[in-house]
VMD Tcl script that builds the backbone (N, CA, C; Angstrom):
set m [mol new atoms 489]
animate dup $m
set s [atomselect $m all]
$s set {name element resname resid chain x y z} {
  {N N UNK 1 A 0.992 11.061 -18.375}
  {CA C UNK 1 A 2.397 11.034 -18.044}
  {C C UNK 1 A 2.804 12.326 -17.338}
  {N N UNK 2 A 2.241 13.449 -17.787}
  {CA C UNK 2 A 2.577 14.743 -17.198}
  {C C UNK 2 A 2.182 14.787 -15.727}
  {N N UNK 3 A 1.044 14.163 -15.363}
  {CA C UNK 3 A 0.621 14.170 -13.963}
  {C C UNK 3 A 1.641 13.478 -13.078}
  {N N UNK 4 A 2.186 12.358 -13.553}
  {CA C UNK 4 A 3.196 11.635 -12.792}
  {C C UNK 4 A 4.440 12.497 -12.624}
  {N N UNK 5 A 4.843 13.147 -13.681}
  {CA C UNK 5 A 6.031 14.007 -13.611}
  {C C UNK 5 A 5.847 15.144 -12.611}
  {N N UNK 6 A 4.683 15.770 -12.630}
  {CA C UNK 6 A 4.449 16.864 -11.680}
  {C C UNK 6 A 4.332 16.330 -10.252}
  {N N UNK 7 A 3.791 15.138 -10.097}
  {CA C UNK 7 A 3.722 14.515 -8.771}
  {C C UNK 7 A 5.125 14.274 -8.233}
  {N N UNK 8 A 6.002 13.735 -9.073}
  {CA C UNK 8 A 7.386 13.523 -8.653}
  {C C UNK 8 A 8.042 14.852 -8.267}
  {N N UNK 9 A 7.861 15.845 -9.101}
  {CA C UNK 9 A 8.462 17.161 -8.842}
  {C C UNK 9 A 7.954 17.719 -7.515}
  {N N UNK 10 A 6.646 17.600 -7.269}
  {CA C UNK 10 A 6.054 18.087 -6.022}
  {C C UNK 10 A 6.633 17.394 -4.794}
  {N N UNK 11 A 7.116 16.162 -4.975}
  {CA C UNK 11 A 7.684 15.393 -3.865}
  {C C UNK 11 A 9.219 15.398 -3.870}
  {N N UNK 12 A 9.795 16.254 -4.720}
  {CA C UNK 12 A 11.249 16.385 -4.754}
  {C C UNK 12 A 11.972 15.204 -5.379}
  {N N UNK 13 A 11.293 14.494 -6.262}
  {CA C UNK 13 A 11.886 13.318 -6.900}
  {C C UNK 13 A 12.205 13.589 -8.363}
  {N N UNK 14 A 13.327 13.075 -8.791}
  {CA C UNK 14 A 13.687 13.121 -10.196}
  {C C UNK 14 A 12.794 12.139 -10.951}
  {N N UNK 15 A 12.375 12.514 -12.137}
  {CA C UNK 15 A 11.500 11.658 -12.930}
  {C C UNK 15 A 12.342 10.828 -13.901}
  {N N UNK 16 A 12.234 9.506 -13.762}
  {CA C UNK 16 A 12.910 8.597 -14.693}
  {C C UNK 16 A 11.865 7.628 -15.242}
  {N N UNK 17 A 12.199 6.976 -16.325}
  {CA C UNK 17 A 11.283 5.995 -16.916}
  {C C UNK 17 A 10.975 4.875 -15.919}
  {N N UNK 18 A 12.006 4.420 -15.200}
  {CA C UNK 18 A 11.806 3.345 -14.238}
  {C C UNK 18 A 10.862 3.777 -13.116}
  {N N UNK 19 A 11.049 4.984 -12.618}
  {CA C UNK 19 A 10.169 5.472 -11.548}
  {C C UNK 19 A 8.736 5.615 -12.037}
  {N N UNK 20 A 8.581 6.105 -13.256}
  {CA C UNK 20 A 7.231 6.225 -13.821}
  {C C UNK 20 A 6.566 4.860 -13.903}
  {N N UNK 21 A 7.291 3.858 -14.375}
  {CA C UNK 21 A 6.725 2.508 -14.513}
  {C C UNK 21 A 6.330 1.930 -13.161}
  {N N UNK 22 A 7.210 2.061 -12.173}
  {CA C UNK 22 A 6.926 1.515 -10.847}
  {C C UNK 22 A 5.728 2.234 -10.230}
  {N N UNK 23 A 5.714 3.563 -10.316}
  {CA C UNK 23 A 4.609 4.311 -9.715}
  {C C UNK 23 A 3.279 3.984 -10.395}
  {N N UNK 24 A 3.269 3.942 -11.715}
  {CA C UNK 24 A 2.026 3.642 -12.424}
  {C C UNK 24 A 1.523 2.242 -12.097}
  {N N UNK 25 A 2.431 1.281 -11.985}
  {CA C UNK 25 A 2.022 -0.082 -11.633}
  {C C UNK 25 A 1.441 -0.125 -10.229}
  {N N UNK 26 A 2.066 0.562 -9.291}
  {CA C UNK 26 A 1.569 0.582 -7.922}
  {C C UNK 26 A 0.245 1.337 -7.827}
  {N N UNK 27 A 0.165 2.499 -8.457}
  {CA C UNK 27 A -1.051 3.321 -8.381}
  {C C UNK 27 A -2.252 2.624 -9.022}
  {N N UNK 28 A -2.011 1.753 -9.976}
  {CA C UNK 28 A -3.123 1.064 -10.640}
  {C C UNK 28 A -3.513 -0.234 -9.933}
  {N N UNK 29 A -2.813 -0.574 -8.869}
  {CA C UNK 29 A -3.074 -1.821 -8.148}
  {C C UNK 29 A -3.851 -1.578 -6.861}
  {N N UNK 30 A -4.805 -2.426 -6.599}
  {CA C UNK 30 A -5.518 -2.400 -5.317}
  {C C UNK 30 A -5.050 -3.542 -4.425}
  {N N UNK 31 A -4.032 -4.278 -4.884}
  {CA C UNK 31 A -3.589 -5.488 -4.191}
  {C C UNK 31 A -2.555 -5.224 -3.097}
  {N N UNK 32 A -2.079 -3.984 -2.942}
  {CA C UNK 32 A -1.038 -3.680 -1.961}
  {C C UNK 32 A 0.140 -4.634 -2.159}
  {N N UNK 33 A 0.771 -4.562 -3.325}
  {CA C UNK 33 A 1.803 -5.542 -3.654}
  {C C UNK 33 A 3.087 -5.377 -2.840}
  {N N UNK 34 A 3.828 -6.475 -2.776}
  {CA C UNK 34 A 5.183 -6.433 -2.246}
  {C C UNK 34 A 6.093 -5.959 -3.374}
  {N N UNK 35 A 7.338 -5.665 -3.052}
  {CA C UNK 35 A 8.301 -5.283 -4.097}
  {C C UNK 35 A 8.470 -6.425 -5.095}
  {N N UNK 36 A 8.510 -7.662 -4.604}
  {CA C UNK 36 A 8.645 -8.818 -5.497}
  {C C UNK 36 A 7.454 -8.943 -6.435}
  {N N UNK 37 A 6.251 -8.718 -5.919}
  {CA C UNK 37 A 5.052 -8.803 -6.762}
  {C C UNK 37 A 5.054 -7.703 -7.827}
  {N N UNK 38 A 5.470 -6.504 -7.449}
  {CA C UNK 38 A 5.577 -5.425 -8.438}
  {C C UNK 38 A 6.626 -5.762 -9.489}
  {N N UNK 39 A 7.749 -6.298 -9.052}
  {CA C UNK 39 A 8.802 -6.711 -9.974}
  {C C UNK 39 A 8.254 -7.718 -10.986}
  {N N UNK 40 A 7.506 -8.710 -10.515}
  {CA C UNK 40 A 6.918 -9.709 -11.418}
  {C C UNK 40 A 5.930 -9.063 -12.386}
  {N N UNK 41 A 5.128 -8.130 -11.886}
  {CA C UNK 41 A 4.148 -7.459 -12.748}
  {C C UNK 41 A 4.833 -6.599 -13.813}
  {N N UNK 42 A 5.958 -6.029 -13.463}
  {CA C UNK 42 A 6.679 -5.164 -14.391}
  {C C UNK 42 A 7.587 -5.936 -15.351}
  {N N UNK 43 A 7.812 -7.201 -15.063}
  {CA C UNK 43 A 8.712 -8.012 -15.871}
  {C C UNK 43 A 8.055 -9.334 -16.275}
  {N N UNK 44 A 6.930 -9.262 -16.978}
  {CA C UNK 44 A 6.312 -10.522 -17.410}
  {C C UNK 44 A 7.212 -11.215 -18.425}
  {N N UNK 45 A 6.906 -12.474 -18.698}
  {CA C UNK 45 A 7.686 -13.191 -19.709}
  {C C UNK 45 A 7.665 -12.365 -20.982}
  {N N UNK 46 A 8.812 -12.141 -21.549}
  {CA C UNK 46 A 8.923 -11.284 -22.724}
  {C C UNK 46 A 9.179 -12.113 -23.973}
  {N N UNK 47 A 8.556 -11.675 -25.088}
  {CA C UNK 47 A 8.784 -12.327 -26.369}
  {C C UNK 47 A 10.172 -11.999 -26.896}
  {N N UNK 48 A 10.611 -10.788 -26.649}
  {CA C UNK 48 A 11.902 -10.331 -27.153}
  {C C UNK 48 A 12.933 -10.403 -26.025}
  {N N UNK 49 A 13.884 -11.344 -26.087}
  {CA C UNK 49 A 14.851 -11.481 -25.002}
  {C C UNK 49 A 15.752 -10.263 -24.843}
  {N N UNK 50 A 15.826 -9.405 -25.872}
  {CA C UNK 50 A 16.657 -8.206 -25.769}
  {C C UNK 50 A 15.945 -7.051 -25.065}
  {N N UNK 51 A 14.643 -7.198 -24.860}
  {CA C UNK 51 A 13.882 -6.130 -24.213}
  {C C UNK 51 A 14.231 -6.106 -22.722}
  {N N UNK 52 A 14.806 -5.008 -22.295}
  {CA C UNK 52 A 15.267 -4.917 -20.906}
  {C C UNK 52 A 14.114 -4.594 -19.971}
  {N N UNK 53 A 14.047 -5.296 -18.863}
  {CA C UNK 53 A 13.065 -5.017 -17.829}
  {C C UNK 53 A 13.737 -4.270 -16.690}
  {N N UNK 54 A 13.024 -4.145 -15.598}
  {CA C UNK 54 A 13.572 -3.495 -14.409}
  {C C UNK 54 A 14.174 -4.551 -13.494}
  {N N UNK 55 A 15.268 -4.214 -12.848}
  {CA C UNK 55 A 15.851 -5.150 -11.890}
  {C C UNK 55 A 15.065 -5.087 -10.584}
  {N N UNK 56 A 15.170 -6.144 -9.800}
  {CA C UNK 56 A 14.515 -6.173 -8.501}
  {C C UNK 56 A 15.083 -5.078 -7.602}
  {N N UNK 57 A 16.385 -4.853 -7.685}
  {CA C UNK 57 A 17.009 -3.791 -6.884}
  {C C UNK 57 A 16.438 -2.422 -7.240}
  {N N UNK 58 A 16.195 -2.192 -8.530}
  {CA C UNK 58 A 15.608 -0.917 -8.956}
  {C C UNK 58 A 14.216 -0.750 -8.361}
  {N N UNK 59 A 13.426 -1.816 -8.363}
  {CA C UNK 59 A 12.075 -1.745 -7.794}
  {C C UNK 59 A 12.151 -1.429 -6.299}
  {N N UNK 60 A 12.994 -2.153 -5.564}
  {CA C UNK 60 A 13.148 -1.893 -4.122}
  {C C UNK 60 A 13.627 -0.462 -3.863}
  {N N UNK 61 A 14.647 -0.027 -4.569}
  {CA C UNK 61 A 15.187 1.320 -4.358}
  {C C UNK 61 A 14.173 2.402 -4.712}
  {N N UNK 62 A 13.412 2.168 -5.753}
  {CA C UNK 62 A 12.397 3.135 -6.172}
  {C C UNK 62 A 11.291 3.230 -5.128}
  {N N UNK 63 A 10.830 2.092 -4.631}
  {CA C UNK 63 A 9.785 2.095 -3.600}
  {C C UNK 63 A 10.281 2.785 -2.335}
  {N N UNK 64 A 11.536 2.571 -1.978}
  {CA C UNK 64 A 12.099 3.222 -0.794}
  {C C UNK 64 A 12.155 4.736 -0.995}
  {N N UNK 65 A 12.564 5.171 -2.181}
  {CA C UNK 65 A 12.598 6.611 -2.473}
  {C C UNK 65 A 11.196 7.213 -2.406}
  {N N UNK 66 A 10.213 6.512 -2.975}
  {CA C UNK 66 A 8.832 6.993 -2.932}
  {C C UNK 66 A 8.332 7.092 -1.495}
  {N N UNK 67 A 8.630 6.074 -0.705}
  {CA C UNK 67 A 8.183 6.057 0.680}
  {C C UNK 67 A 8.818 7.198 1.478}
  {N N UNK 68 A 10.111 7.385 1.324}
  {CA C UNK 68 A 10.817 8.465 2.036}
  {C C UNK 68 A 10.301 9.842 1.628}
  {N N UNK 69 A 9.875 9.975 0.375}
  {CA C UNK 69 A 9.367 11.258 -0.123}
  {C C UNK 69 A 7.898 11.486 0.239}
  {N N UNK 70 A 7.243 10.478 0.837}
  {CA C UNK 70 A 5.832 10.614 1.215}
  {C C UNK 70 A 4.880 10.428 0.057}
  {N N UNK 71 A 5.332 9.774 -0.995}
  {CA C UNK 71 A 4.507 9.561 -2.178}
  {C C UNK 71 A 3.652 8.303 -2.068}
  {N N UNK 72 A 4.105 7.338 -1.274}
  {CA C UNK 72 A 3.384 6.079 -1.078}
  {C C UNK 72 A 3.472 5.677 0.393}
  {N N UNK 73 A 2.681 4.673 0.755}
  {CA C UNK 73 A 2.779 4.085 2.084}
  {C C UNK 73 A 3.556 2.777 2.003}
  {N N UNK 74 A 4.462 2.614 2.937}
  {CA C UNK 74 A 5.165 1.346 3.110}
  {C C UNK 74 A 4.537 0.697 4.332}
  {N N UNK 75 A 3.957 -0.481 4.146}
  {CA C UNK 75 A 3.191 -1.117 5.210}
  {C C UNK 75 A 3.899 -2.393 5.656}
  {N N UNK 76 A 4.447 -2.385 6.864}
  {CA C UNK 76 A 5.154 -3.572 7.355}
  {C C UNK 76 A 4.201 -4.753 7.554}
  {N N UNK 77 A 4.742 -5.951 7.453}
  {CA C UNK 77 A 3.956 -7.153 7.724}
  {C C UNK 77 A 3.557 -7.149 9.198}
  {N N UNK 78 A 2.357 -7.617 9.507}
  {CA C UNK 78 A 1.897 -7.586 10.904}
  {C C UNK 78 A 2.821 -8.329 11.868}
  {N N UNK 79 A 3.433 -9.419 11.395}
  {CA C UNK 79 A 4.314 -10.191 12.268}
  {C C UNK 79 A 5.739 -9.649 12.284}
  {N N UNK 80 A 6.007 -8.648 11.439}
  {CA C UNK 80 A 7.330 -8.062 11.367}
  {C C UNK 80 A 8.345 -8.922 10.640}
  {N N UNK 81 A 7.901 -10.068 10.131}
  {CA C UNK 81 A 8.830 -11.000 9.485}
  {C C UNK 81 A 8.629 -11.079 7.979}
  {N N UNK 82 A 7.425 -10.837 7.524}
  {CA C UNK 82 A 7.129 -10.943 6.103}
  {C C UNK 82 A 7.537 -9.688 5.359}
  {N N UNK 83 A 7.348 -9.696 4.042}
  {CA C UNK 83 A 7.720 -8.526 3.250}
  {C C UNK 83 A 6.763 -7.359 3.473}
  {N N UNK 84 A 7.283 -6.161 3.308}
  {CA C UNK 84 A 6.440 -4.971 3.356}
  {C C UNK 84 A 5.547 -4.958 2.125}
  {N N UNK 85 A 4.422 -4.302 2.271}
  {CA C UNK 85 A 3.517 -4.084 1.150}
  {C C UNK 85 A 3.454 -2.582 0.917}
  {N N UNK 86 A 2.988 -2.197 -0.256}
  {CA C UNK 86 A 3.008 -0.787 -0.635}
  {C C UNK 86 A 1.642 -0.351 -1.131}
  {N N UNK 87 A 1.314 0.916 -0.872}
  {CA C UNK 87 A 0.018 1.470 -1.239}
  {C C UNK 87 A 0.231 2.899 -1.738}
  {N N UNK 88 A -0.266 3.196 -2.928}
  {CA C UNK 88 A -0.173 4.558 -3.461}
  {C C UNK 88 A -1.360 5.414 -3.022}
  {N N UNK 89 A -2.358 4.798 -2.397}
  {CA C UNK 89 A -3.525 5.524 -1.904}
  {C C UNK 89 A -3.182 6.113 -0.538}
  {N N UNK 90 A -2.988 7.411 -0.483}
  {CA C UNK 90 A -2.605 8.077 0.762}
  {C C UNK 90 A -3.798 8.620 1.543}
  {N N UNK 91 A -5.011 8.351 1.074}
  {CA C UNK 91 A -6.183 8.819 1.808}
  {C C UNK 91 A -6.271 8.077 3.144}
  {N N UNK 92 A -6.983 8.682 4.088}
  {CA C UNK 92 A -7.174 8.029 5.381}
  {C C UNK 92 A -8.066 6.813 5.189}
  {N N UNK 93 A -7.491 5.652 5.343}
  {CA C UNK 93 A -8.253 4.418 5.261}
  {C C UNK 93 A -7.519 3.326 6.020}
  {N N UNK 94 A -8.249 2.304 6.392}
  {CA C UNK 94 A -7.682 1.197 7.163}
  {C C UNK 94 A -7.448 -0.011 6.252}
  {N N UNK 95 A -6.579 -0.884 6.694}
  {CA C UNK 95 A -6.286 -2.119 5.974}
  {C C UNK 95 A -6.614 -3.318 6.844}
  {N N UNK 96 A -6.980 -4.409 6.194}
  {CA C UNK 96 A -7.168 -5.685 6.875}
  {C C UNK 96 A -6.050 -6.604 6.402}
  {N N UNK 97 A -5.281 -7.125 7.351}
  {CA C UNK 97 A -4.197 -8.061 7.051}
  {C C UNK 97 A -4.749 -9.471 7.159}
  {N N UNK 98 A -4.660 -10.220 6.079}
  {CA C UNK 98 A -5.207 -11.575 6.028}
  {C C UNK 98 A -4.148 -12.599 6.415}
  {N N UNK 99 A -4.588 -13.756 6.886}
  {CA C UNK 99 A -3.630 -14.783 7.313}
  {C C UNK 99 A -2.668 -15.226 6.210}
  {N N UNK 100 A -3.069 -15.114 4.953}
  {CA C UNK 100 A -2.189 -15.550 3.858}
  {C C UNK 100 A -1.182 -14.471 3.458}
  {N N UNK 101 A -1.158 -13.354 4.179}
  {CA C UNK 101 A -0.189 -12.294 3.908}
  {C C UNK 101 A -0.728 -11.160 3.064}
  {N N UNK 102 A -1.884 -11.362 2.424}
  {CA C UNK 102 A -2.447 -10.282 1.617}
  {C C UNK 102 A -2.950 -9.161 2.508}
  {N N UNK 103 A -3.101 -8.008 1.898}
  {CA C UNK 103 A -3.611 -6.824 2.579}
  {C C UNK 103 A -4.727 -6.263 1.717}
  {N N UNK 104 A -5.874 -6.003 2.313}
  {CA C UNK 104 A -6.995 -5.435 1.565}
  {C C UNK 104 A -7.479 -4.184 2.280}
  {N N UNK 105 A -8.073 -3.270 1.506}
  {CA C UNK 105 A -8.650 -2.070 2.099}
  {C C UNK 105 A -9.912 -2.438 2.861}
  {N N UNK 106 A -10.051 -1.892 4.052}
  {CA C UNK 106 A -11.303 -2.014 4.793}
  {C C UNK 106 A -12.327 -1.204 4.003}
  {N N UNK 107 A -13.558 -1.685 3.866}
  {CA C UNK 107 A -14.551 -0.909 3.112}
  {C C UNK 107 A -14.601 0.548 3.583}
  {N N UNK 108 A -14.760 1.470 2.637}
  {CA C UNK 108 A -14.700 2.907 2.969}
  {C C UNK 108 A -15.635 3.332 4.095}
  {N N UNK 109 A -16.859 2.789 4.141}
  {CA C UNK 109 A -17.778 3.200 5.204}
  {C C UNK 109 A -17.249 2.814 6.581}
  {N N UNK 110 A -16.592 1.659 6.688}
  {CA C UNK 110 A -16.014 1.252 7.975}
  {C C UNK 110 A -14.748 2.046 8.287}
  {N N UNK 111 A -13.944 2.323 7.268}
  {CA C UNK 111 A -12.750 3.154 7.473}
  {C C UNK 111 A -13.139 4.533 7.975}
  {N N UNK 112 A -14.219 5.089 7.408}
  {CA C UNK 112 A -14.662 6.430 7.838}
  {C C UNK 112 A -15.132 6.421 9.288}
  {N N UNK 113 A -15.577 5.284 9.785}
  {CA C UNK 113 A -15.968 5.189 11.193}
  {C C UNK 113 A -14.760 4.945 12.098}
  {N N UNK 114 A -13.811 4.176 11.606}
  {CA C UNK 114 A -12.672 3.755 12.418}
  {C C UNK 114 A -11.585 4.817 12.534}
  {N N UNK 115 A -11.139 5.355 11.426}
  {CA C UNK 115 A -9.994 6.262 11.421}
  {C C UNK 115 A -10.229 7.527 12.252}
  {N N UNK 116 A -11.382 8.212 12.124}
  {CA C UNK 116 A -11.575 9.435 12.922}
  {C C UNK 116 A -11.583 9.190 14.430}
  {N N UNK 117 A -11.919 7.985 14.843}
  {CA C UNK 117 A -11.930 7.692 16.280}
  {C C UNK 117 A -10.533 7.695 16.874}
  {N N UNK 118 A -9.528 7.654 16.008}
  {CA C UNK 118 A -8.151 7.653 16.486}
  {C C UNK 118 A -7.581 9.049 16.637}
  {N N UNK 119 A -8.327 10.045 16.203}
  {CA C UNK 119 A -7.850 11.419 16.336}
  {C C UNK 119 A -8.519 12.059 17.547}
  {N N UNK 120 A -8.449 13.350 17.657}
  {CA C UNK 120 A -9.108 14.059 18.755}
  {C C UNK 120 A -8.480 13.745 20.095}
  {N N UNK 121 A -9.291 13.214 20.996}
  {CA C UNK 121 A -8.855 12.959 22.369}
  {C C UNK 121 A -7.693 11.973 22.424}
  {N N UNK 122 A -7.746 10.938 21.603}
  {CA C UNK 122 A -6.663 9.956 21.601}
  {C C UNK 122 A -5.351 10.597 21.130}
  {N N UNK 123 A -5.420 11.441 20.120}
  {CA C UNK 123 A -4.216 12.124 19.641}
  {C C UNK 123 A -3.637 13.030 20.727}
  {N N UNK 124 A -4.508 13.723 21.454}
  {CA C UNK 124 A -4.039 14.585 22.543}
  {C C UNK 124 A -3.391 13.754 23.654}
  {N N UNK 125 A -3.967 12.613 23.960}
  {CA C UNK 125 A -3.392 11.743 24.988}
  {C C UNK 125 A -2.035 11.182 24.543}
  {N N UNK 126 A -1.939 10.793 23.278}
  {CA C UNK 126 A -0.650 10.323 22.757}
  {C C UNK 126 A 0.408 11.414 22.869}
  {N N UNK 127 A 0.026 12.638 22.538}
  {CA C UNK 127 A 0.954 13.762 22.615}
  {C C UNK 127 A 1.415 13.968 24.061}
  {N N UNK 128 A 0.469 13.931 24.987}
  {CA C UNK 128 A 0.798 14.162 26.392}
  {C C UNK 128 A 1.698 13.054 26.941}
  {N N UNK 129 A 1.409 11.821 26.588}
  {CA C UNK 129 A 2.148 10.699 27.170}
  {C C UNK 129 A 3.459 10.387 26.463}
  {N N UNK 130 A 3.519 10.622 25.161}
  {CA C UNK 130 A 4.719 10.270 24.415}
  {C C UNK 130 A 5.611 11.464 24.102}
  {N N UNK 131 A 5.051 12.667 24.229}
  {CA C UNK 131 A 5.842 13.859 24.022}
  {C C UNK 131 A 5.960 14.315 22.575}
  {N N UNK 132 A 5.168 13.765 21.686}
  {CA C UNK 132 A 5.163 14.232 20.301}
  {C C UNK 132 A 3.773 14.050 19.722}
  {N N UNK 133 A 3.493 14.840 18.690}
  {CA C UNK 133 A 2.187 14.782 18.042}
  {C C UNK 133 A 2.172 13.750 16.926}
  {N N UNK 134 A 1.143 12.933 16.876}
  {CA C UNK 134 A 1.048 12.006 15.745}
  {C C UNK 134 A 0.754 12.781 14.460}
  {N N UNK 135 A 1.464 12.439 13.374}
  {CA C UNK 135 A 1.244 13.100 12.094}
  {C C UNK 135 A 0.013 12.558 11.392}
  {N N UNK 136 A -0.106 11.254 11.396}
  {CA C UNK 136 A -1.274 10.586 10.839}
  {C C UNK 136 A -1.334 9.202 11.446}
  {N N UNK 137 A -2.476 8.564 11.330}
  {CA C UNK 137 A -2.642 7.220 11.848}
  {C C UNK 137 A -2.672 6.225 10.705}
  {N N UNK 138 A -2.051 5.090 10.927}
  {CA C UNK 138 A -2.096 3.997 9.969}
  {C C UNK 138 A -2.741 2.830 10.689}
  {N N UNK 139 A -3.899 2.434 10.219}
  {CA C UNK 139 A -4.664 1.395 10.900}
  {C C UNK 139 A -4.593 0.106 10.093}
  {N N UNK 140 A -4.175 -0.944 10.779}
  {CA C UNK 140 A -4.126 -2.259 10.158}
  {C C UNK 140 A -4.828 -3.239 11.097}
  {N N UNK 141 A -5.924 -3.803 10.620}
  {CA C UNK 141 A -6.698 -4.760 11.400}
  {C C UNK 141 A -6.265 -6.154 10.973}
  {N N UNK 142 A -5.806 -6.947 11.909}
  {CA C UNK 142 A -5.405 -8.317 11.600}
  {C C UNK 142 A -6.637 -9.193 11.747}
  {N N UNK 143 A -7.047 -9.798 10.638}
  {CA C UNK 143 A -8.296 -10.560 10.628}
  {C C UNK 143 A -8.020 -12.050 10.532}
  {N N UNK 144 A -8.965 -12.810 11.025}
  {CA C UNK 144 A -8.934 -14.261 10.955}
  {C C UNK 144 A -10.272 -14.714 10.393}
  {N N UNK 145 A -10.354 -14.946 9.082}
  {CA C UNK 145 A -11.624 -15.343 8.480}
  {C C UNK 145 A -12.193 -16.601 9.134}
  {N N UNK 146 A -13.518 -16.640 9.203}
  {CA C UNK 146 A -14.188 -17.813 9.778}
  {C C UNK 146 A -13.970 -19.046 8.928}
  {N N UNK 147 A -13.928 -18.851 7.611}
  {CA C UNK 147 A -13.625 -19.958 6.708}
  {C C UNK 147 A -12.999 -19.398 5.444}
  {N N UNK 148 A -12.559 -20.272 4.559}
  {CA C UNK 148 A -11.848 -19.827 3.353}
  {C C UNK 148 A -12.716 -18.945 2.468}
  {N N UNK 149 A -14.033 -19.195 2.449}
  {CA C UNK 149 A -14.928 -18.385 1.629}
  {C C UNK 149 A -14.902 -16.928 2.077}
  {N N UNK 150 A -14.836 -16.685 3.387}
  {CA C UNK 150 A -14.764 -15.320 3.895}
  {C C UNK 150 A -13.529 -14.614 3.364}
  {N N UNK 151 A -12.430 -15.335 3.287}
  {CA C UNK 151 A -11.179 -14.753 2.809}
  {C C UNK 151 A -11.296 -14.356 1.336}
  {N N UNK 152 A -11.897 -15.200 0.522}
  {CA C UNK 152 A -12.070 -14.888 -0.894}
  {C C UNK 152 A -12.990 -13.694 -1.075}
  {N N UNK 153 A -14.004 -13.575 -0.248}
  {CA C UNK 153 A -15.011 -12.519 -0.413}
  {C C UNK 153 A -14.490 -11.133 -0.038}
  {N N UNK 154 A -13.463 -11.058 0.771}
  {CA C UNK 154 A -12.939 -9.753 1.133}
  {C C UNK 154 A -12.488 -8.958 -0.074}
  {N N UNK 155 A -11.921 -9.642 -1.072}
  {CA C UNK 155 A -11.464 -8.954 -2.272}
  {C C UNK 155 A -12.612 -8.566 -3.185}
  {N N UNK 156 A -13.653 -9.377 -3.222}
  {CA C UNK 156 A -14.717 -9.183 -4.206}
  {C C UNK 156 A -15.770 -8.196 -3.762}
  {N N UNK 157 A -15.845 -7.890 -2.491}
  {CA C UNK 157 A -16.842 -6.933 -2.026}
  {C C UNK 157 A -17.981 -7.608 -1.283}
  {N N UNK 158 A -18.902 -6.807 -0.737}
  {CA C UNK 158 A -19.922 -7.334 0.154}
  {C C UNK 158 A -20.951 -8.242 -0.513}
  {N N UNK 159 A -21.115 -8.186 -1.830}
  {CA C UNK 159 A -22.156 -8.981 -2.477}
  {C C UNK 159 A -21.649 -10.291 -3.081}
  {N N UNK 160 A -20.368 -10.596 -2.940}
  {CA C UNK 160 A -19.808 -11.737 -3.671}
  {C C UNK 160 A -20.368 -13.068 -3.214}
  {N N UNK 161 A -20.678 -13.214 -1.953}
  {CA C UNK 161 A -21.077 -14.530 -1.440}
  {C C UNK 161 A -22.588 -14.661 -1.248}
  {N N UNK 162 A -23.323 -13.652 -1.663}
  {CA C UNK 162 A -24.781 -13.690 -1.498}
  {C C UNK 162 A -25.413 -14.557 -2.560}
  {N N UNK 163 A -26.349 -15.396 -2.105}
  {CA C UNK 163 A -27.185 -16.244 -2.945}
  {C C UNK 163 A -26.813 -16.354 -4.292}
}
mol reanalyze $m
mol bondsrecalc $m
mol representation Tube
mol addrep $m
C-alpha cells in the first residue's frame, strides 16, 4: 500500500481509497481494460447490499487524473469510435489491436525490435518537419488474425497452439 501512496505523491496526486483500488486493479491487469471493464471488476456482485462500490463516474475521473499525471497510458481505440483502454505499464512496448476491440502487448522481443526503430533518425525528422520533439512513441499495430484460433493464441503466448 505504501508503494502506491508514494507513487501517487511522486505524480502529484492525492491518495484516496478509490484511487488506490482503481490503480491496483489496473496495475494487476494485462488485459488493457476499458473504464467500464475496470468498473465491473471493481464492483462484482456483492453479498452485502450495503457494501458500497465505486461509481462508474469515479472510475472514469480517476483514470483521467492518472492519465493527466502520467501515471498510466490512455490508449484510444484504433477507429476512434470505441472506448479507450488503459495500461499501467509505462515501459516502451507496442500493442496489437484486435478486431474484437481487445488490446494485447506485442511480445517483448518484437517490441524491443520495433520501438527503437522509431527513435533516432525518425525522431529528428519529425522534429524538423513538425517543429517539436516527440516525447515518446506509442505503437499500436492493428492486426487481422488469419482465423479465430490466431486471435485466441495472442493472449496465451507463442506455445498455446502448438501440437
